[in-house]
ZAKE-325600 format. One line per 4 residues: their letters; for each residue x, y, z of N, C-alpha, C. Coordinates in steps of 0.02 Angstrom, whole numbers. Last residue first. Example, Ala and Ser with C-alpha at 12.3 -4.5 7.8 and 13.67 -1.06 7.14 Angstrom:
sa	642/-112/354/684/-53/357/645/2/394 | 660/-284/390/615/-225/390/660/-165/390 $
This chain:
mshl	237/801/-1183/244/873/-1183/193/912/-1227 | 245/666/-1173/189/704/-1128/192/771/-1144 | 346/619/-1258/270/595/-1271/221/646/-1241 | 445/668/-1175/438/689/-1253/370/690/-1264 $
rfaa	430/564/-1080/434/645/-1063/413/672/-1122 | 451/450/-1140/392/465/-1102/385/545/-1104 | 589/469/-1175/538/458/-1233/463/480/-1210 | 639/452/-1058/650/512/-1096/600/508/-1153 $
lais	594/326/-1018/576/371/-975/583/441/-1015 | 675/247/-1106/594/247/-1106/574/311/-1080 | 805/273/-1056/788/280/-1133/713/294/-1137 | 781/227/-924/805/288/-936/786/321/-1006 $
aaqk	751/94/-949/705/126/-914/713/198/-917 | 875/44/-1006/815/36/-1043/754/82/-1015 | 956/68/-903/974/100/-951/910/105/-1008 | 903/-27/-801/914/43/-791/919/86/-855 $
akad	931/-147/-872/865/-123/-849/864/-53/-842 | 1075/-136/-872/1024/-145/-928/960/-124/-918 | 1103/-143/-733/1124/-78/-779/1074/-86/-846 | 1009/-178/-601/1039/-210/-667/1044/-145/-712 $
gses	1067/-59/-471/1031/-128/-495/1053/-137/-565 | 1057/54/-340/1094/36/-394/1063/-42/-406 | 912/166/-312/956/104/-291/996/85/-355 | 815/271/-312/897/288/-309/945/225/-288 $
rllk	685/241/-331/710/226/-255/790/246/-255 | 673/264/-458/631/298/-414/660/301/-341 | 750/177/-512/770/256/-521/733/285/-476 | 696/62/-476/769/76/-455/778/147/-458 $
tlgg	580/73/-561/580/62/-487/637/77/-451 | 641/76/-686/598/132/-651/596/133/-588 | 690/-68/-705/730/-1/-702/700/45/-675 | 599/-159/-649/665/-175/-647/707/-110/-656 $
nava	474/-118/-676/484/-130/-618/569/-135/-597 | 493/-69/-820/466/-29/-770/486/-45/-695 | 531/-200/-880/578/-126/-879/555/-71/-821 | 430/-296/-839/496/-300/-821/540/-238/-820 $
taqt	326/-238/-894/322/-244/-823/408/-251/-806 | 359/-242/-1034/347/-175/-1001/355/-184/-922 | 375/-380/-1053/426/-330/-1049/418/-266/-1029 | 229/-421/-1028/298/-450/-990/357/-401/-988 $
ksfg	168/-344/-1121/140/-336/-1051/204/-367/-1009 | 281/-292/-1253/236/-337/-1218/217/-325/-1152 | 293/-128/-1322/320/-179/-1286/266/-231/-1254 | 234/-21/-1394/256/-87/-1429/283/-136/-1386 $
aerl	193/98/-1330/252/102/-1380/273/31/-1404 | 98/47/-1250/77/93/-1305/123/97/-1358 | 181/0/-1150/139/-48/-1188/115/-16/-1250 | 236/107/-1106/284/62/-1136/236/15/-1184 $
fref	130/163/-1037/152/202/-1097/206/160/-1135 | 94/70/-944/55/85/-999/83/122/-1054 | 212/79/-861/199/20/-900/150/29/-951 | 193/212/-807/254/205/-866/243/130/-888 $
ekit	75/205/-734/84/248/-794/132/229/-839 | 141/117/-636/72/96/-668/70/134/-743 | 239/187/-581/254/130/-608/194/116/-663 | 200/374/-614/204/316/-566/220/247/-611 $
plgg	322/479/-677/272/451/-680/262/392/-632 | 403/603/-562/410/551/-608/347/519/-607 | 417/786/-541/413/715/-519/418/666/-577 | 422/924/-565/477/886/-558/480/808/-530 $
esla	296/968/-599/309/975/-528/384/938/-522 | 287/923/-724/295/997/-720/319/1015/-650 | 260/782/-703/320/805/-736/338/878/-728 | 128/794/-662/175/774/-618/247/789/-640 $
skva	60/845/-773/63/884/-709/113/855/-656 | 89/752/-860/112/820/-881/119/850/-806 | 11/651/-803/81/635/-805/113/705/-823 | -125/700/-818/-103/685/-760/-22/685/-752 $
evra	-121/706/-958/-127/769/-924/-105/761/-858 | -128/566/-989/-72/607/-1005/-68/670/-970 | -256/531/-931/-193/508/-904/-132/542/-930 | -337/610/-1023/-336/627/-948/-281/600/-925 $
ldnm	-338/536/-1134/-287/592/-1142/-287/612/-1068 | -426/434/-1142/-354/420/-1121/-309/481/-1109 | -581/449/-1081/-528/475/-1130/-466/478/-1095 | -755/427/-1075/-695/399/-1054/-648/435/-1108 $
pftv	-862/507/-1116/-862/464/-1048/-798/450/-1025 | -842/671/-1188/-842/591/-1193/-829/552/-1118 | -873/798/-1148/-892/776/-1206/-899/696/-1210 | -916/826/-966/-858/807/-1026/-896/777/-1076 $
psie	-946/909/-819/-971/887/-882/-920/879/-935 | -834/888/-668/-850/912/-733/-900/883/-785 | -796/918/-511/-830/874/-550/-862/902/-627 | -649/928/-405/-701/953/-453/-741/907/-485 $
yldl	-573/857/-316/-569/929/-322/-632/969/-361 | -564/740/-183/-598/758/-227/-592/834/-234 | -448/633/-153/-454/691/-133/-495/734/-188 | -478/462/-95/-464/506/-154/-486/584/-118 $
ehll	-437/303/-47/-444/361/-26/-421/413/-76 | -419/173/-127/-443/173/-69/-464/251/-39 | -414/96/-271/-404/171/-250/-441/166/-183 | -316/-25/-337/-372/-16/-296/-366/47/-258 $
sigs	-259/-46/-498/-250/-9/-444/-315/-12/-403 | -181/-176/-598/-236/-142/-572/-225/-112/-511 | -88/-263/-654/-91/-188/-690/-142/-144/-649 | -73/-386/-612/-133/-379/-654/-125/-307/-685 $
ksdy	59/-364/-551/46/-429/-607/-16/-416/-647 | 59/-256/-475/107/-252/-527/90/-302/-586 | -73/-177/-407/-39/-245/-405/-11/-251/-482 | -67/-52/-277/-64/-67/-344/-36/-139/-362 $
teri	-180/44/-185/-147/-20/-181/-139/-36/-250 | -182/210/-117/-200/162/-168/-161/94/-159 | -221/364/-57/-210/298/-34/-233/251/-98 | -241/481/-128/-216/485/-54/-192/421/-29 $
vgyg	-250/561/-275/-238/504/-248/-207/508/-176 | -352/685/-322/-292/673/-306/-291/605/-270 | -464/741/-472/-448/707/-390/-373/701/-393 | -605/771/-548/-537/794/-550/-527/771/-483 $
islg	-724/667/-629/-698/700/-580/-625/716/-571 | -843/692/-759/-771/672/-744/-756/705/-688 | -975/633/-854/-953/671/-801/-883/648/-777 | -1043/627/-1021/-1003/604/-978/-987/654/-922 $
tisr	-1101/671/-1154/-1131/608/-1116/-1083/582/-1052 | -1157/780/-1251/-1111/783/-1200/-1152/715/-1153 | -1273/755/-1327/-1208/761/-1366/-1145/756/-1310 | -1389/740/-1293/-1359/679/-1281/-1287/690/-1310 $
tkmg	-1461/864/-1274/-1470/820/-1345/-1427/757/-1341 | -1445/889/-1137/-1517/878/-1160/-1517/841/-1232 | -1299/916/-1142/-1335/862/-1092/-1411/842/-1116 | -1294/1021/-1214/-1261/961/-1233/-1296/906/-1201 $
rhai	-1374/1111/-1152/-1399/1107/-1213/-1367/1025/-1239 | -1284/1120/-1038/-1354/1102/-1029/-1377/1081/-1095 | -1167/1173/-1094/-1162/1104/-1063/-1235/1080/-1046 | -1207/1294/-1145/-1184/1245/-1187/-1190/1175/-1157 $
rayp	-1233/1352/-1016/-1293/1339/-1059/-1271/1288/-1117 | -1108/1359/-969/-1152/1314/-925/-1226/1307/-973 | -1049/1452/-1038/-1021/1374/-1047/-1082/1332/-1009 | -1098/1559/-994/-1108/1550/-1063/-1102/1473/-1063 $
addi	-1175/1597/-842/-1105/1560/-873/-1122/1542/-937 | -1308/1631/-791/-1239/1668/-774/-1175/1655/-810 | -1404/1541/-813/-1418/1621/-819/-1356/1666/-823 | -1350/1422/-777/-1358/1432/-851/-1393/1514/-862 $
wleg	-1262/1348/-685/-1260/1416/-687/-1297/1440/-755 | -1321/1195/-647/-1286/1222/-688/-1310/1291/-683 | -1297/1079/-511/-1334/1149/-529/-1299/1174/-574 | -1308/922/-453/-1285/962/-486/-1333/1033/-505 $
ngkl	-1301/804/-330/-1343/853/-352/-1315/915/-388 | -1214/652/-344/-1223/719/-327/-1278/745/-363 | -1134/505/-287/-1189/536/-312/-1193/608/-292 | -1020/380/-305/-1013/459/-290/-1084/497/-325 $
ghdd	-1100/232/-299/-1049/266/-323/-1053/336/-282 | -1187/128/-257/-1162/124/-326/-1108/166/-342 | -1223/151/-129/-1201/68/-151/-1169/73/-206 | -1166/315/-106/-1212/262/-94/-1184/193/-122 $
eele	-1105/460/-52/-1078/400/-72/-1145/350/-57 | -1136/639/-95/-1137/575/-56/-1118/512/-82 | -1170/810/-119/-1127/747/-131/-1137/700/-82 | -1254/953/-170/-1238/898/-120/-1207/831/-156 $
awhg	-1225/1054/-260/-1255/1064/-199/-1255/1024/-141 | -1100/1086/-349/-1130/1020/-340/-1157/1038/-262 | -1115/1215/-485/-1086/1187/-415/-1132/1123/-400 | -1056/1294/-628/-1102/1271/-585/-1074/1242/-515 $
iped	-954/1328/-712/-1012/1334/-751/-1068/1312/-693 | -788/1396/-716/-836/1372/-685/-909/1379/-708 | -659/1416/-803/-730/1409/-833/-770/1375/-783 | -532/1397/-760/-563/1465/-770/-624/1464/-799 $
tkhq	-513/1259/-763/-514/1291/-702/-533/1360/-700 | -585/1144/-850/-553/1215/-861/-568/1253/-800 | -658/1017/-860/-595/1032/-813/-563/1093/-823 | -769/1045/-938/-722/1010/-964/-656/1016/-920 $
wlmp	-806/1180/-826/-818/1159/-899/-767/1123/-924 | -845/1117/-661/-810/1163/-720/-824/1142/-791 | -909/1150/-518/-917/1113/-573/-889/1154/-633 | -847/1131/-345/-864/1161/-402/-872/1121/-459 $
tvrg	-913/1077/-194/-875/1060/-247/-894/1097/-313 | -929/1207/-68/-957/1148/-96/-912/1139/-163 | -879/1234/114/-887/1239/44/-922/1184/-2 | -855/1231/253/-916/1273/228/-925/1278/149 $
mskl	-779/1157/306/-752/1226/285/-803/1265/253 | -835/1032/321/-816/1070/380/-794/1139/371 | -874/994/188/-924/1023/228/-894/1065/287 | -731/961/147/-771/1012/119/-825/1045/153 $
reis	-718/847/234/-674/898/242/-707/964/210 | -824/761/184/-826/791/262/-775/846/270 | -768/731/59/-823/763/66/-833/797/136 | -647/669/96/-645/732/65/-706/764/72 $
agfa	-695/547/172/-651/600/210/-650/670/170 | -761/483/49/-798/502/127/-751/556/152 | -715/423/-56/-728/498/-66/-753/526/16 | -708/299/-37/-650/330/-63/-659/408/-55 $
grev	-808/219/-4/-784/257/57/-732/309/26 | -771/85/-111/-827/122/-77/-800/156/-11 | -634/104/-230/-679/81/-173/-724/119/-141 | -618/100/-398/-637/151/-345/-672/106/-289 $
iddg	-496/40/-487/-549/21/-449/-566/60/-392 | -412/50/-654/-426/68/-574/-493/35/-557 | -385/48/-779/-358/1/-739/-376/17/-668 | -446/151/-851/-381/166/-828/-343/110/-785 $
gdln	-575/103/-889/-527/97/-933/-457/129/-918 | -612/10/-731/-627/65/-782/-569/56/-830 | -702/-99/-636/-638/-88/-667/-645/-57/-735 | -790/-46/-498/-790/-57/-564/-731/-51/-595 $
gfvs	-803/-16/-368/-810/-84/-376/-807/-100/-444 | -919/138/-401/-877/93/-353/-874/17/-382 | -909/279/-504/-947/211/-491/-895/171/-455 | -928/452/-511/-880/388/-503/-925/329/-484 $
gygi	-1027/546/-520/-965/562/-542/-916/504/-533 | -1188/524/-560/-1137/498/-534/-1071/514/-567 | -1321/659/-550/-1278/603/-585/-1219/581/-533 | -1460/755/-570/-1431/698/-522/-1392/665/-567 $
ftgv	-1478/927/-595/-1489/858/-623/-1447/809/-564 | -1536/1087/-660/-1516/1047/-600/-1519/976/-630 | -1585/1181/-763/-1513/1150/-754/-1495/1117/-695 | -1721/1184/-789/-1677/1244/-754/-1605/1235/-742 $
etvd	-1751/1075/-853/-1755/1132/-898/-1713/1191/-853 | -1644/937/-793/-1706/980/-796/-1699/1041/-838 | -1572/788/-831/-1564/855/-837/-1635/893/-841 | -1594/657/-853/-1597/678/-792/-1585/753/-787 $
eakf	-1557/621/-979/-1620/630/-965/-1630/647/-897 | -1425/587/-996/-1441/657/-1008/-1517/670/-996 | -1328/509/-900/-1392/494/-913/-1422/559/-934 | -1147/473/-923/-1204/511/-890/-1268/504/-923 $
avrk	-1001/371/-892/-1064/392/-936/-1121/431/-883 | -851/441/-810/-907/394/-812/-962/430/-862 | -672/477/-793/-741/488/-817/-784/424/-813 | -550/563/-703/-587/495/-712/-663/502/-732 $
hrlv	-396/628/-675/-456/634/-713/-484/566/-716 | -281/701/-563/-300/654/-615/-371/665/-633 | -156/784/-485/-216/806/-510/-227/747/-568 | -87/715/-343/-69/734/-416/-140/738/-452 $
pskq	-49/705/-167/-106/708/-231/-84/742/-289 | 75/595/-119/52/666/-126/6/663/-176 | 32/427/-53/64/474/-103/40/548/-89 | 77/276/4/53/340/30/80/383/-16 $
nm	24/112/-52/63/154/-56/39/229/-28 | 41/-56/-6/-4/4/1/43/57/2 $
């Protein structure tokens, strides 16, 4: 089990457009529990509990952004709770005050905008290097946005850019995925990432070939994420 400093990540789920009212209120799930998603993550029930309570204690509500753009707030989440299915919220679009809120409202009603996406940081997770699956135990919720598509791999690239801009490195999981996309087999990607990048992250001496391969791949990874 790893303890990590939160780095901005995104996760998207499909949204039922028929739940939107004419005045811009709706109910939707920003995250679903116990489901293996396209990012090879499983969000555990209770993952948002502490974050929700923290916001309540500060007298704040969770913002609703347009496609994760921090300079385009389009509404807020009047209420958030965890139920058996996932993170459930009562959203309110500012359709009288924010132009993009009206676009989001129209898109939801016409089913051309079909997703909700959370912006979050990982507090605690368990990663299985054999399966490549992460179990997300505790998350820090930043915002929930209406998005055009319910799933988008570019969200992972944006998270990596954020980490690199802060002088950090991609996680082992993110590095393995990059290697797979670059043509490595699952076995090769796991071996390079765990045999090379792990030692780089820990600053340990180890197999020179693995470290050299990881260094070269990491350089390509950084260029790919620019």
